Each structure stands twice: as C-alpha cells, then as structure tokens.
C-alpha positions as CSV (number, residue, x, y, z in Angstrom):
1,X,96.2,85.3,97.4
2,X,93.1,86.7,99.0
3,X,90.7,84.1,100.3
4,X,87.3,84.3,98.7
5,X,84.4,84.8,101.2
6,X,82.6,82.0,99.3
7,X,85.3,79.5,100.3
8,X,85.7,81.0,103.7
9,X,82.0,81.1,104.5
10,X,80.8,77.7,103.2
11,X,78.1,75.2,104.0
12,X,80.3,73.3,106.4
13,X,81.0,76.2,108.7
14,X,77.5,77.5,108.3
15,X,75.9,74.1,109.1
16,X,78.0,73.8,112.2
17,X,77.0,77.3,113.4
18,X,73.3,76.9,112.7
19,X,73.3,73.3,114.1
20,X,75.0,74.4,117.3
21,X,72.7,77.3,117.7
22,X,69.6,75.1,117.2
23,X,71.0,72.6,119.7
24,X,71.1,75.4,122.3
25,X,67.7,76.9,121.3
26,X,65.7,73.7,120.8
27,X,62.7,75.2,118.9
28,X,62.8,78.4,116.9
29,X,61.3,79.9,113.8
30,X,62.8,79.6,110.4
31,X,62.9,83.4,110.2
32,X,64.9,83.7,113.4
33,X,67.3,81.0,112.2
34,X,68.0,83.0,109.1
35,X,69.5,85.7,111.4
36,X,72.3,83.5,112.8
37,X,74.9,83.6,110.0
38,X,75.0,87.4,109.5
39,X,76.0,87.5,113.2
40,X,78.4,84.5,113.4
41,X,80.1,84.7,110.0
42,X,81.1,88.3,110.6
43,X,84.5,88.4,112.4
44,X,84.1,91.8,114.1
45,X,80.7,90.7,115.5
46,X,82.1,87.4,116.7
47,X,84.8,89.2,118.6
48,X,82.3,91.5,120.3
49,X,79.9,88.7,121.1
50,X,82.8,86.6,122.6
51,X,84.1,89.6,124.6
52,X,84.0,89.6,128.3
53,X,81.5,92.4,128.7
54,X,78.0,91.2,129.8
55,X,75.3,91.4,127.1
56,X,71.8,91.9,128.5
57,X,69.8,92.5,125.3
58,X,70.0,93.1,121.6
59,X,69.3,96.8,122.2
60,X,72.3,97.1,124.4
61,X,74.5,95.3,121.9
62,X,73.3,97.6,119.1
63,X,74.0,100.7,121.2
64,X,77.4,99.6,122.3
65,X,78.5,98.1,119.0
66,X,76.7,99.8,116.1
67,X,79.7,99.1,113.8
68,X,78.8,95.4,114.0
69,X,75.3,96.0,112.6
70,X,75.9,98.8,110.0
71,X,75.7,96.4,107.1
72,X,73.6,93.7,108.7
73,X,70.8,93.8,106.0
74,X,73.4,93.3,103.3
75,X,75.0,90.4,105.2
76,X,71.5,88.9,105.8
77,X,70.8,89.0,102.1
78,X,74.2,87.6,101.2
79,X,73.9,84.7,103.6
80,X,70.3,83.8,102.8
81,X,71.2,81.1,100.3
82,X,73.9,79.7,102.6
83,X,71.5,79.7,105.5
84,X,68.8,77.8,103.5
85,X,71.4,75.3,102.2
86,X,72.6,74.7,105.8
87,X,69.1,74.3,107.2
88,X,68.3,71.8,104.3
89,X,71.5,69.9,105.1
90,X,70.6,69.6,108.8
91,X,67.2,68.5,107.9
92,X,68.5,65.8,105.4
93,X,70.8,64.3,107.9
94,X,68.2,64.2,110.6
95,X,69.6,66.8,113.0
96,X,66.4,69.0,112.8
97,X,62.7,68.6,111.9
98,X,60.7,71.3,110.2
99,X,57.1,71.8,111.1
100,X,55.3,74.7,109.5
101,X,57.4,77.7,110.3
102,X,59.3,76.1,113.2
103,X,62.6,74.3,113.3
104,X,62.9,71.7,116.0
105,X,66.3,70.3,117.1
106,X,66.4,66.5,117.2
107,X,68.2,65.7,120.5
108,X,68.5,62.1,119.5
109,X,70.9,63.0,116.7
110,X,74.6,62.5,117.1
111,X,75.3,66.1,116.2
112,X,77.9,67.5,118.7
113,X,80.4,69.7,117.0
114,X,81.4,71.3,120.3
115,X,82.7,68.0,121.6
116,X,84.9,67.4,118.5
117,X,88.6,68.1,118.9
118,X,89.0,68.2,115.1
119,X,86.3,70.8,114.3
120,X,88.8,73.6,113.7
121,X,89.7,76.9,115.4
122,X,87.2,79.0,113.5
123,X,84.2,76.9,114.7
124,X,85.6,76.6,118.2
125,X,85.8,80.5,118.4
126,X,82.2,80.7,117.2
127,X,80.7,78.6,120.0
128,X,81.0,81.2,122.8
129,X,79.6,83.9,120.5
130,X,76.7,81.6,119.5
131,X,76.1,81.0,123.2
132,X,75.7,84.8,123.7
133,X,73.6,85.1,120.6
134,X,71.3,82.4,121.9
135,X,70.8,84.4,125.1
136,X,70.1,87.6,123.1
137,X,67.6,85.8,120.8
138,X,65.9,83.8,123.5
139,X,64.1,86.8,125.0
140,X,63.1,88.5,121.7
141,X,60.3,87.7,119.3
142,X,61.2,87.4,115.6
143,X,59.4,90.5,114.5
144,X,61.2,92.7,116.9
145,X,64.5,91.3,115.8
146,X,63.9,92.1,112.2
147,X,62.8,95.6,113.1
148,X,65.7,96.3,115.4
149,X,68.2,95.0,112.8
150,X,66.5,97.0,110.1
151,X,66.1,94.1,107.7
152,X,64.3,95.0,104.5
153,X,62.3,92.2,103.1
C-alpha cells in the first residue's frame, strides 16, 4: 500500500523540522519560515543538502541542482497549511514567540529534538540538511529568496 504524503508529511515531523531550524536561526521572519518545509520535506532536496559538496549560496544550489527546485512553488503552496499548523504548535507549547512579522526562538524551552535518541531516522536525516539550509538562508533577505525560488503569491 502506498503511503499517503499527508501521513508521511505530518505536523509532528514538520514541527521538529521548523523548530530545529528556528533553534539554529534564532530570529527570522514568518515569510522565511514558510520556506523551510518545501526544502526539508522533499527527499531529493534533503539528499542534495546533506551531500558532501560545499554549498556557498542559494544561487549555487539552484544552478547545481535545478531538479530540486522545479516544482518548489507547488510544494510551497502544498505545505503552507502544514507550516502554519507547525508554527502555531511551536507557539502554543512555548518554543517560539511571535512579534509582528518575526518568529523568535525561546532558548529557555526544553525543545531539543537533535538530542533525542528516539526521534526517528527521518528526522535525524533532516538535521544535517537543515544545518545547510540555515547557512543558505542566513545570508539572504526574504524577498530575494522568494524571487530566486520563483514563488507566486
């Protein structure tokens, strides 16, 4: 039986991914946070981000791996409700604060999925990819990310 993407990509895995990213990033915009899941819930993109080749910029990643971003806008739209649910969940349990258009990670929270030995292999495989994504997103402003990824709002 084929596993449904709605069961495979659920609030639990999405909350872990977004929470881990925000823990690395500290403070970021809501708009930039909405870009996380289309990257980390796409298996081919995860493999490329985790790969051993050095990633210097989003532009370089796009040029070297256009196949990972061909349907990025569709993934962005598909994962929008999941992203919002996960952000809401992180807010409700006190892992993040939201002020205007910014999400602020609460470092006093006990959220540490990377330290858990029961988190599962899928999440464990996402952490190195999220580390690279964090580096790629750190040097870019949100508007340029949306333009380079050709997201239609």
